[in-house]
N, C-alpha and C positions, 0 to 999 in steps of 0.2 A: 504493500500500500504506500509506504513512504517513498520507495524508489519510483513508483508510478507518478506520485504527486510531484516529486522532484523533476522528473522528465517533463511533465506537463508545464511546470513553471518555466523551464528553460525554453520550451516551445513558445510560450507566451512572450518571453523576453525577445526572442528572435523575431516574432511577428510584430511586436510593438515598437521595436527600435531597429530599423533596417538601414543598412546591412549590418552595422556594428557601431560601437561607440568608441570615441577616441579620448585619450589623455594627452597631456603635454609631451610625455616621453614617447608616445606612439610614433611620432614622426621621425625621431632618431632611428628607431628600429626599422621603419619603412625605408629610410634613406640607405641604411646598410644593406637591406634586402634588395634595393634597387642597384646600388653600386657598392658591392662588398668591400669592406676595409675594416681593420681593427679599430673600433671606436675607442677614443681615449677616456671617455666618461664611464662607460659600462660595458661588460662583456657581451658578446654577440650571440649567445646561445639561442635566445628567442628570435633574433633576426634570421638565424638559420632556419627556424621553423617557418617563418614567413617566406623565406626564399624557397623552401621546399614546396610550399603551397602556391607559390606565385603563378605557375603555369595554368592554374584553374581560374585565375583572375576573379576571385570571389572572396570578399571580406565576410560574407555570410558563412562560407566554409570555414574560415578562421574561427569565427564565433562558435560554430557547431563543434569543431574539434576541441575547443576549450571547454565547452559545456559537457562534452563526453568525458573529458578529463575529470571534471567535477563529479560527475556520476560515478566514474570509475573509482575515485577516492572513497566515496561512500560504500561502494561494493567491497573494496579491499578491507575497510574497517569492519564491516559486517562479517565478511568471511573469516577474518582473523579471530574475531571474538566468538563467533558461532562454532567454527570448526576446530580452531586451534586451542582456544582458551575456555571452551565449554560453557559459554553464556547461553541462556535461553534466547529464542528468536527475538522476543520483544526487547530484551536488554541490549542485544547487539544492534538492533534497529535504532534504539534510543541513542546509542553512542554515535551512530552514523548520521543522525538527524542534523547536527549543527552544520556539517559541510554540505548536506543535501538540501536543506531548507532555509538556511540563513539568506536573507534578501541581499545583503551586501556582498556575500560570496557569489551569489547569482549575478550581481551587477559587475563584479570584478571579472568574472568569466566572460562577460560580454564586452570588455574593454580590450583594445589592442595593447596588451601589457604582458610583461614576463611573469607576473606573480603566479598565475594559475599553472603555467608549465613548470615553474620551480617547485611549487607545492606538490604537484603530481609526481615529479621525479623523486622528491624526498620521501613521500608516502610509499612509493613503489619500492624504494631501497629498503625502507623499514619493514615493509611487508615480506619481502624476500628473506630478510635476515631473521625475522621472528617466526617465520613459518617452519624453520628447521632448528632443532636443538643444536645440532652440529653441522653447520653448513659445509658443503663440499667446496673444492677449489673453484668449480664452475660457478656456484652461487656467490662465493666471495668475489670472483672476478666480475660477475654481473653487477653486484652491489657497488663495487668500486667504480665501474664504468658509468653507472647511473649517477653516482655522486659527482663524478668528474663533469658530467653534462650539466648537473645542477649548479656546480661551481661556475661553469661558463654561462649559465643563465642569470644567476645573481651571485655577487661576490660573497654573500653570506653562506654560500655552499661550502666554503673552506672550513668554518667552524663545524659544519655538519660532518665533514670528514673526520675531524678530531674527535667528535662525540662518538662516532661509529667505531673508530679504532680503540677508544677508551673502553667502550662496551665490550668489544671483542677481547680486550686484555683482561677485563674483570671476569668474563665468562670462560676464560682460559681456552680460547679458540686455537691458540698456538701461533707462534711467530710466522710460520709459513703462510697460514691463511691471512694473517694481518699483512704480510708482505705482498701477497697476491692482490688483496684489496687496494693497498696503497699504489702498487704498480699499475693496476687497471685504471685507477682514478687519475693518476698522473699522465697516462698515455694521451688522452685528448687535451688535457691542460697544457702539457709541454708542447704538443703540436701547435696549439693556439699561440702560445708564447713565442714559438719559433716564427710563426707567421707575423706576429706583432714586431719582432725584431727585424725581420726582413723588410717590413714596411716603414718602421720608425727608427730602427737602430737600437732599440732597448728591449731586453728580454723581460717582458712584463705582460700582465693581462690588461691593466688600465693605467691611467695616469691621474687617478682621482682620489685614492685612499687618503692622501695627506690633506687634500682640499676638504673632503667631508669631515675629517678629524678637526680641521680648523673651524668648521661650522659648529662642531660640538663645543669647543672651548670659547667660541666667539662671545658668548653671553657673560663670561666671568673673567677672561684672561686680563691680567693686570701687568703691564710691562714693567712697572716699578718693582714687582716682586720676582722678576726673572733675573737671575744672575748671569752676567756676561752675555747678554743678548746681542747678537751680531747686528751691526749697523744696517745691513741689507734687509733685516727683518723689521726694522722700525716702522715702515709703512703699514705693516699689518696690525699695529697697535691701534686701539680705539678707546677713547675716554668714555666712562660710564654714561655721561650725559648725551653722548652722540651715538650710542648703540641703537641699532634697529630692533624692532619688536621680537623677531623670532631668530632662532639659530640658523634656519635655512636662508635667512636674509644675508648671512655671511658669505653665501655662494651666489645666490640668484639676483639679489637686489643690485640695481645699477650703482648704488652708493656704497657697495661693499668695498672694504679695504683691498680685496683681491684685485680690484680694478685699478689700484694705484701701481701695481707691479707690471713691468713690461712683459710682453710675450703673450701666448695663448693662455686663457684662464685654466684650461685643462692640459697645459703643456708640462713637460718634465721639470722646467725651472720652477714654475709656480707650485707644482705638486711637492717637490723636494723642500722648497722654502716653507710652505704651509705645514708640512709634516714635521719639520724641525721645530717650528714655532709652537705647534700644538703640543708636542711632547714636552717642551720646556714649560708650557703653561700647566700641564698636568702634574709634572714633577714638583713645580714650585707651589702649586695650589691643589694638592690632592683632596682636601676637604671640599673645596668648591666643585671639583670634578665629580666626586661621589654624590654631592648634593644634586647636581643637574641630572646625573644618570638615574638616581633614585626617583627624582621627580617625574621624569619621562617614563620610567618603568612602571611606577604605580599609577600613572595616568591611564594606562591600559585598562585598569579595573574600575574606572568610574562608571556609575550607573547611567548618567546622562551623556549623550553623544553631542558634543558641542562643535560649532563651526571652527575648523582649524585646518591648516595654518591661516587661511584667508578664504573668503566666500568663493572666489573664483576657482581655487583648487578643490575645495570641499564639494562644490556643486558637481564636479566631474565624477564623484563617487556615488551619485544618485541618479535614479531614473527621474528625469525632469519633464514637465509638460512641453517645454520648448528646449531643444538641445542647446547646451551652453557652450559647446565647442564646435564652431564652424571650422571648415578646413582652413588653416592659417596660411598666409602668404609669406611664411618665414623663408629666408634664404638659407638653404641647407649647405650649399657650397656655391662656387662661382657660377655654376650652370644649372643648379637645381632649386626648385621651389617646393615646399612641403605639399601644398594643395595639388600641384601638378603631378607629383609622385604618387599621391593617394589615388588620383583619378586614373593614372596609368596602371597602377596595381589592379584596380577594379575594372579597367577598360570601360569606364562609364562614370556616372555620378556616384561618388563615394560619400557624399554628405549624409549625415545621420537624419533619418526621417522618422517622425513619431506617427505611428498608425494606431488609430483608435478603433475599437475599445480596448485593444490589447495593451496599449501603453498605459491606460488608466488602471487596468488590473495590476500591472507591474508596479505602478506608483502606490496604489492602495496597499498592496502586499508589503512593500518596503516600509511603509509608515508604521506597520504593526509587528511584522514577523522578522525580527533581527536579534542577534545575540548581543546583549548589553555587556559592557566591560565587566561588571560585577559577576555576571554569569560565567565569563571566561575565567575569572578568579576562582569561582566555585568549582569549576571543572578541574582546574589545576590542583586545588586543595583535595578534591576527591582522589585524584591520581596520586598525590603525595601520601595520603592516608593509606593507599594500597601498597606503597613501598615499605611502610613501617613494619608490617608483620614479617617481611622477608629481608629484614635489615642485615641478617647474617650473610646473605648473598647479595648485598648492596642493592636491595630492592627487586631482585629478579629481573625478568625480561622487560617488565614495564618501565624500568629505569631508562631504557633507550628512548622511547617516544616522549617520556616526561622531561628528561633533560634536554632533548632537542627542542621541544616546545618552549621550555623556559629560556633556552639559549637564543632561539629565534625572536623572542620578545625582548631579551636583554641586549642583543647585538646592536640594533638601531639606536637604543638609548645610550649605549656606550661609545658608538662611533659616528653618529650623525644627529638624529633627532627623532622624536616620536612622529609617527604618521599612521593613520587608520589602516592604510593598505598593508602595512607591515605586521599588523596583528593577525590578519586572516590566515597566513600560512602556518601559524602555530596551532590553530584551532583543531584541525583533524588529528594531529599528534596528541594534543592534550586530551581530546575526547577518547582516543584509543587507550591512553594510559588510564583514564578514569574508568573505562569499561573493564580493563584488566584488573582493576581493584576488586572486582566481584567474581574473579575466577575461582574455581573450586580449590585451587592451591591456597589462595589467600583465605578463603572461608575456612578451610581445614585448619590452617595455622591459628586463626582467631578462635575457632572452637576449641583447639587444644589449650590455648591460653586460659579460656574460661574454665575448662575442666581442671587445669592445674590450680587455679585460684580456689575453686570449690574444695578440692582435696586439701589444699593448704589451710583453708578455713576450718575444715573438719578436724584435722590433726592438731591445730592450735587451740581448739576449743577446750575449756577446763572440764574435768570429769564431773558428772552430776553428783551432788551430795548424797550420802547414805541416809535413808529415812531413820528417824529415831526409834521406831518400833523394831526395825531390823537390828539396830545396834544393841538394844536391850536383850533381844533373844539370843544374840551371839555370845554375849559376855558369860552367861552361866555355863554354856557348852565348853568354853575354854577353861573355865574354873573347874568343871567336873573332870576334865581330862587331867 
């Protein structure tokens, strides 16, 4: 029933918002798919998907593939919990519901963005790893390759690799299997880095990690507290009175200090300069850094969903009566314009069109049926509670999805800034861990604890007093003997 409802909702979205919806970043991915080159801002994994689908000239097909990925994630969660971890059908379906029925997940799948593909790859790798107690080398290689592709889809795939290797170490999978996983992961990554070096002269994936870290420290960095700050980094300093409202303004706003530096914003010089400056700020002000990280991390769990970082960006995360993103006439390079590339990809009109009454159904659904931040926190706490009974084995297999979910929520807070779209990739993993908290293994362990407490209570109870009548009758017997 849930999977049928989820499929119907995705059909409604495709009928209501044709052929697809766009985000600011969409046009960078389209540009790479049109003229492939290693993008300095973000890895090109998602652009490769667009390139693969390009011969069909259909954004509707792109949306359909992403919606199928969303459905597949729900099916994987259900299958794992039902077949592998022994949950009843209704319990497994309940755990799959957040990714299948959440309205903002549905809208994210309808955007030309990398997040759905990234989440699908991570959930696929976790499913493969959890389905087997002792994975074979083929499974280990497949897991590593999938994680490598996720890393090339979003840079946060790198911590996913670390989480998987740590899980394999704790599970004593063996150094050989860990080595196979690492090698398979690095195969596509190193190939991509080789391409990047051939095109730009640097062995890297992007030239943006330092710039995003600069945005993280932008709100608190005080140059007076940094010892031996190089003169060339002085232009990155900002007085508190002159700071822009959001950390992201440190990158994207025209008044950003990054625009005071010569060269490309996402060039190697700016990236190295920003990276060194940000690290100095963190080392000199660790308390301020932890404060902003904690603020953005716990912002995830607020009940109310507020407009952030600004109305224009936030509106792109919603089904709107009138599309808020027309095809922009941005200059992508000397010979390319964003709107023209979108029309060429579609071979026709690529503008988002709202078709009623399907659009109204999608909007009405999104107004009510979405996962609030506090609910995400509750799901994480349920998963954490399920780790406790298996603490001797570091939480058991549920530790993998739970730690990855928490890490995916923490990584943006630590390296850039909170954004609503960064929350959704953690939800399927958190829901999977929460479902595993009710597995027979956990229930048996908790039942054993209860039995042990009852036995301890019985053994520690004082002996009942001897009634006075019995004491009087026993005394003469002793005396007679």
